[in-house]
N, C-alpha and C positions, 0 to 999 in steps of 0.2 A: 086527272092530269093527262093531257094529250101527248103521247110519245111518238105520234106519227112523223113529226119532222125529224126524228132521230133514227128512223128506219135506215138500214144499211144502204138500200138503193138510193134513197134521197141524199144521204150523206155523200155517197160516191159521186152523184151528179153534181153536187155543190163543189166537191173537191176537184172534179174535172174542169169546171168553169174557172176555178181559181188557178189551176195548173196552166190553162191556156193563157190566162191574163199574165201570169208570172213569166211564162215562156216568151210572150210577146214583148214584155218589158225588158227582160234580161236574156239576151241571146248572143252574147259574146263568147266565142269558143276559146278554150285554153290553147295557147300557141304551141305548147309542147307536143311533139309527135307521140302517139299512143305507145310506141315501142319503148318509150322511156317512163311509162306509168308503171308503178309497182302494184297497183290495184286498179280495178275497173268496175264501177257500179253500173248495173243495167237493171232498169225497172222491169218487173214481170208481175202482171196481175195474177194473184193466187186466190184460190177459194179460201174462205175463212170458216173454220169449224168452231162452233160454240157448243160446248157440252151442256146438258140439261141443268147442271149445277152452276152454270154461268162462267166456268173457266173457258179460256180461249186456247185452242191448240197452238202451241208455239209461244204463248204468252203475249203480252201487250206489244212487244217489239214486232212480232210477226203480224199482228193486227194492223199496226200503224204502217209498216212497210208494204203491206198488201194493198192498202188504200191510197197511199201517197207516193207519187213519183218525185223523188228528191233530186233529179238531174239538174234542176234549176240552180242548185248550189254552185255548180261549176261556173256558170256565167257570172255569178255575183263576185267570185274571187279570181276570175280569169286574169285580170290585170296584174295579179301578184305573181303569176307564173312566167318563167322565162323559157327559152329554148334549151338551156344548158342543164345537164344533170338529170337524175332520176327523181321522181316525185310520186307520192300517193295521190290517188284520185281524191279531191276534196270532199266528194260525196261520201266516200268510204270513211274518211276521218270524222265527218259530221255524224254519220250514223253510229259509229263506235261510241261517241260521246252521248248521243241521244239514247241509245239502247242501255248504256250504263246507267244513265239517269232514270229511265223508265223502270228498269229492273232493280233499282235502288242498291247498286253496288257502291260501297264506300270509296273504292279506288279503282283507277284504270288497270292497275296491276292485277287486282283480283278478277276484274272482268275479263281481261285478256286471257287469263288462265282458263276461264270457262269457255271462251270463244275457241281456244285451241283444243279443248277436249272433244274427242271424236263424236260422242253422243250428245253431251250437253250443249255444245256450241253449234250444232248443225243448223238450227233456225237462224242464228245470227249470220252464219257464213252464207246462207242462201241469199 
């Protein structure tokens, strides 16, 4: 079985092409000024450490968030935001649900307890 197409470098290149395509298609900004955002997602490329036994440092959530810039989610839902009031960044909300799913937490309540834990939640908060 040829696993070369799944090498990290090749996957990252493919994801970058997809990101550019999505950015070009969805580029509507949220009208709400950032001072009214209760959270703010910023993509940062991070190195991924895979241990000899196959475990990923920080878990699957860290792996996914290191490879994919989820900023495009803002443009997809921008039309739902108004100038009034405070709001969470839609990317933050999306990632909370995605990480909960990837880490197999049965409820958001249980997952949020982990996110708030100083040590256990640090990878999610990054």
